[in-house]
N, C-alpha and C positions, 0 to 999 in steps of 0.2 A: 313901832307899834303896828300890829297886823291890821289888815283891812277889816277883819271881822270885828275888832274892838271899836272901830269907828262907827259902827251901825247902831242907830237907836233902836229901842224895843219895837216901836211902831214900824220902822223900816224893815226890821227883821221879820215881823209877821207878814208884811207885804211880800217880802222875798219868799217866804214859805208858801204863800198863796200862789205865787207865780210858778214855783217849782211843782206844786201839786197839780196845777192846771196843765202843765206839760206832761206829767205822768198820767193824767187822765186820758189823753189822746190815744196812746197805744192800746190801752185797755178797751176803749170804745172801738178801736179799729178791729180788735179780735172778734167782736160780736156784730158789728154793724154790717159786715159783709155776708153774714149767714143768710139773710132773707133776700139778698140780691143775686144769688147764684143762678136761679132760673133766667133772670134777665141777661146775665153775662153769657149764659149758654146760648140764648137766642140771638144775642147781638154779635158775639165773636165766634160762634160755632165751636166753643170749647167742649172737649170730650169730658166724660165723667171723671176720668183720672186727672185731667187738668183742673176741673172744678175743685176736686179734693185738694190739689196742691195749692190752690188759692188760699185755703185755710191752713193746711198743715205746713206749707212752705214758710209762711210767715211765722207760725208758732215755733217751728224747728229752728230757724235762724235766730229768733228771739231768745229761746231757752239756751241754745248752745253757747252763746257769747255773753250771757249775763254775768257770770263770775269774772270773766276777763274784763268786761266793762266796769264792774265795780272796783277791781284792783287798779285799772288805769286811772280812774277818778281819784283814788287814794294817793296815787303816786304823782300825777301831773296836774291835779286840780279838778275839783268836781264842777265848778262853774265852767271851766274850759271844755270839759267833756260833755256837759249838758248842752252848751251852745253848738258844738260840733255835731252831736247826735241830732239835735233839733233841726239843724240845717239839712242834714242827710234825710231826715224824716220828711221835711217839706218837699225836697226834690223828689223823693220816692212817691209821695202822694200825687205830685204832678205827673210823673211817669205813668202811674196807674190810671189817672183820670183821662189821659190822652192816648192810652194804649190802643193800637190798631189791630192787634192779634193776641192770642193767648200767651205767646212767648214774652211779649213786652209787658203784659200784665203780671206774669209770674216774676219777671225780673224786678219790677217795681215792688211787688210784695216781699221778695227776698231782701231788697234794700231797706224796706220799712222795718223788717224784723231786726236786721243788723244795726240800723240806726237807733231803734228803740232800746236795744241791749246796751248801747253806749250811754244813753242819757237817763234811763229809768233808775238804775242803781244810784245815780248821783243824788236823786231826790231824797231817798231814805238816808243816804250818807250825810247829806247836808242837814237834814232834820236832826239827826243825832248830834252833829257838831254844833248846830245853832241853839239847841235847847239844852240849857245848862242844868236844869233840875227836873225832878220826876213829874211835877205838875205840868210844866210846859211841854215835856215830852209826851205825856198822856194826852194833852189837848191836841197837839200836832198829829199824833198817831190816830186819834179819833177822827180828825178831819180827813186824814189820808185814807183811812179805812172806809169812811162814808163815800168818798169820791171813787175809790176803786170798786166798791160794791155797786154803786149806782151806774158805773160804766156798763155793766152787763145789761141792766134793764134799759138804760137810755140808748145803748148801742142797737139793740134789737128793735126798739120802737122807732128810733131815728132812721134806721135802714129801711124799714117798711114804709114810713111816712115819706121819705125822700124819693123812693122809687115810685110810689103812687102819685106823688106831687108832680114829678117829671118836669122840673123847672127847665125852661129853655130847651126842652126835648133832649136833655142830657141823660135821662134815665139813671142807670146804675152808676154812671160816672160822677153824679152829684155827690155820692157818699165819700168820694176822695177829694173832689175839687172844693167842696164847701169847707174843708178843714184848712185850706191854705191861708186864709186871712187870720185864723186863730193861731196857726203856727208862727206866722210873721209877728203877730202882736206879742206872743209869749217870748219870742227871741228878743225883741226890742226891750220888753220889760225886764227880762233876766239880765240883759247887758247892763242896765242901769241900776237894778235893785239888788241883785244876788251877790253876796260877798264870796270871795274865793276861799275855799277850805281844802286842805289836803293833809296827808299824814306828814309828821315832822321828818326832816332829813330828806336826802335824795337816794334813790335806789333804782336799780334796773328792773324791768319787767321780767318775770320768770317765763321766758318764751317756751321752753320745753314743757313746763307745767301747764301753760295756757293751751298749748297744742294737745296735750294728753287729755285734759279735762274736757276740752271742746270735742275731741274725737269720741270720748266715752259717752258724752251726752248725745252726740249725733247718732252713735250706734244704738242708743236706747230709743230715741225719739223718732227717728226716720222710719225704722222698721214698724214701730207701733202705729205710726201715722199712715203708712202706705200698705201695710201687710194685708189688711182686710179687703181693700179694693182690688188687690192683685191676687187674691185667693190664697194667701199665706204660702208663698213659694219657699223653697229651701233656703234661699239666700237670707230671708228674714231671720230664721233661727240661727244660721251661721253668724250673722252680724250681732244678734242679741247675745250669743255665747261669748263674743269678744268683750262684752261690757265688764264683767268681773275681772278679766285679765287686765284690761286697760286701767281699771280703778286700782288694782293692786300695784301696777307699775307706777301709776301716778302717786299713790301714797308713799311708796318707797322713795321715789325721786324727791318728794317734798320733805320727807324726814331726813334724807341725806343732805339736802341743801340747807336745811335749818341747822343741822349738826355742824356744818362747815361755817356757820355764821352768815349765810346768805339770807335773802328775803324770798321765801317761797310764795307762790301764787296764793295758796290757801294756808294760813297759819293754823295748823292742826290743834294748837292750844285752845282755839275757840271752842272746840268740841268738849273741852274740859269744863266749860261753863254750863251747869245743869239746865238753866233756862233756855240757853241757845240750842243745846242739843235736843231738848224736848220740843222747842218751837219748830225746829227743822223737820222733825218727825211728823208733827201735827200738820205742818204746811204741805208736806208731800201728799197727805190724804185730804186736806182741806179743799183743794181745787178739783177734787173728784166731782164737785158740783158743776163743772163745765159740761159734763154729759147731760145734766138736767136741762140746761138752756137749749142745747142742741136737740135733744129728744122731745122735750116739751113743745118746741116749735114745730118739729116734724109731726107730732101727734095732732097739733092744732091745724096745720096746713093739709097734710095728707089724710089724716083720720077724720077730722071734723069739717074739712073743706074751707077753713078760714083763709081770707086773703092776707097779704103781708102786713097791712096796717092793723087788722084785728089780731093777728098773731103777736105783733108788738104790744098791743094794748093789753093782751092777756098776761104779760109779764110785768106790767106797771105796778100792781100791788107789791111785787117783790121789791121794787125800787122804793116804794113808800115805806115798807118795813125797814129797809136798809137805812133810810134817812132817820126814822123815828128811834130805832134801837139805841144808837149812841147818845141821843139827846135825853132819853129816859134814864139811862144808866150813868150818865156823866156825874151826877151828884153822889153816887154810891161809892164813896172813897174807900170805905172799909171792905167792900166786896171786890175791889179791883184785882187782887190776886186770883180770884175765883171766876171773874167774868168770862174768861175764855171758855172754861168748861161749862158754865151756866148757859152762855149764848149757844154753844154747840149742842147742848141738851135741848134747848128750844128749837133749834134748827132741825135736829133729828126728829123731834115730834112733828114738825111741819112737813118734812119730807115724807115721813111715814104716812101722814094723813093724805098728802097729795096722791101718792101711789094707791092707797086704799080707796079713796073717793073716786078716782078715775076708773079703777077696776070695777067698782060697784055701779058705775054709770050715774053718779050723783049729780045734782044740778050744778051748773057752772058757777053759781054764786058760792056754793060750799067749797069748790075747788079753789076759787080765787081767795077765799078766806084762809085756806091752808097755805096758799102761795104767799099771802101777806105774813102769816106766822113764820114761815121759813125765812123770809127776808128779814123779819124782825130779829130772829135768832142770829143770822149772819151779821146783821148790823151791830149786835152786841159783841160778837166774837172777833170779827175781822180786825178792828183796831187793836184789840188786846193781843192778837197773834203777833203783830209787828212789835208791839211794846214788849212782849215776852221775849222775842228773839233779840231785840236790840237793847233792852233795858240795862243789861250788865256787860255789854260789849264796849271795849275801849273806843273812844271817839275816833282815834286815828285808823281804826279798822272797820268803821261803820259802813263804808262803801263796799268792802269785801263781804261783810256779813249780809248786807241787803242783797247783794248779787247772789249769794248762796241761797237765801230764803226765797227769792224770786225764781231762781232756777228750780228749787224744790216745788214751788207752786206750779210752774209750767210743766215739769215732769209729771206731776199729778194730773194736770189737765190732759196731757197727751195720753197717759196710760188709761185714764177713765174714758176718754173719747173712743179709743181703740177697743179696749176690753169690754166696757159696758155697752158701747155701740154695737159690737159684734154680738153680744148677748141679746140685744134688742132685735136685731135683724134675724137671728136664729129663732127667737121666739115668734117673730112675725111670720116667718116662712113665706108661703104664697098668699097669705091673707091680705085683703085689701079694704075690708070694711072698717067702720069706726070701732067696733068691738074688738076686732083683731089688733088694731093699733093700741087700743086701751089695755088689752092683756099684755102685749109686748112691753108697753111703757111701764106697767105696774111691776113686771118682773125686773126690768132694769132699775126702776126706782127703788125697789126693795134691796137690791144689791148695793146701790149707792148709799142707802140709809145705813146698812150694816158697816160700810167703810167709815162713814162719818161717826158712827157709834164708837168704833175702835179709836178714832182720833179724839173723841170726847174723853174717853178713859185716859189716854195719854196726856191730855191737856190738864188733868187734875194735878195741881202742884204738890210736890212732896213736902214733908214737914220741914226739911232744911231750907227750902225756898221760901216757905211761909214765914219762918223765923227771920230769914234774911230780909224779906220785904218789910216786916214789921220794924226791924232794926233800922233800915234805911229810912223809913217813914219817920221814926222818932228822931233820927239825926237831922233830917230836913226841917222838922217842926221846931227843934231846938235852935237850928241855925237861923 
């Protein structure tokens, strides 16, 4: 009898809560550092390029290794990889918290990204393996979506609050050190509560495939992350040109390995699943929202002169909307196949309103109401995005599938931060006043809104998927 079969339903849900708490930390980590960069600059004497690497170095290491991390969990056990990754993440936070110079801080941030890539895919993989029916999967995905969405709002607010609080005169170091007890508690709870799940049978890791996909992602993300700060030198475009070549080589390698009866890193048959294929496309555009968090904070601090704490408070309505969205739509069972598109439609309206209100110089209360609406839309859509991607994926490939979708999200985040961020600074030019920042923010926000609108159109399920969803629902009801 497997360890999984020995777990009671109550224990299973406790295990899911522990796993989701673990996945919450890396998402918070991505945003919590944003408002601490001025303090890091003053304390360590970090250069502007080093400050950029504090953000992009973490994101690049995280995104590049997510697919490999998901496959490792499928092969060697998701609980094992979760614990290994959490241990590395704990050590990395300690390194960042005691860093004496920018080099040590960047080393810690890179280790944070690598460790997060090892354990975050295991969460979605375990959710898919532990939830045996559509209703349980929908509930678990809703909880996951709420936590991941709240991470952005909580991260920015917590970063500003901790820096301003300055406990024990630790300043920016608090944002890393305060996570240590949470990491240790999650590791202890997961050791006792989380059952081991993995793909059936034993297989070797596709090392050439892992190397090729990691290199392709690195060639995409690193130039986009660093290009703007370095003035878009020639090497950026040379490296970007290598991406389609590496992708083609990777796909050919995977196809040949599969034809020989081996186990490729990415089972290309996953992309024959319409909901998975559509979900990955939507995911790539979905995290274009990352540029909103970055630029809205910049507009608040540099344009309006807000301090870190009030900058964090300005994003709190977004978190409220993220929390309320899934609660309001949870009973709407008949609308579940459409909630991804509906939520994204609400989000598009909210994002368009934010850009327009800022451009018109509207009162802060009106802007905050639009921020709440945007968060409400994302709260509806985010859980359904994961449910769309994983709903028809075989359980033994759940870790791989979650790694692919998380990589798509991070690629979207990197692309939007680089491209829309460059558009913002180009629109700003030499401007320094609030209206200059408002104009540049409105231009960038309009571009982001158009990208989300395209994602919303892709998110609308086709007739075949709607029929399939109705058939599955009827089967579960009869069962």
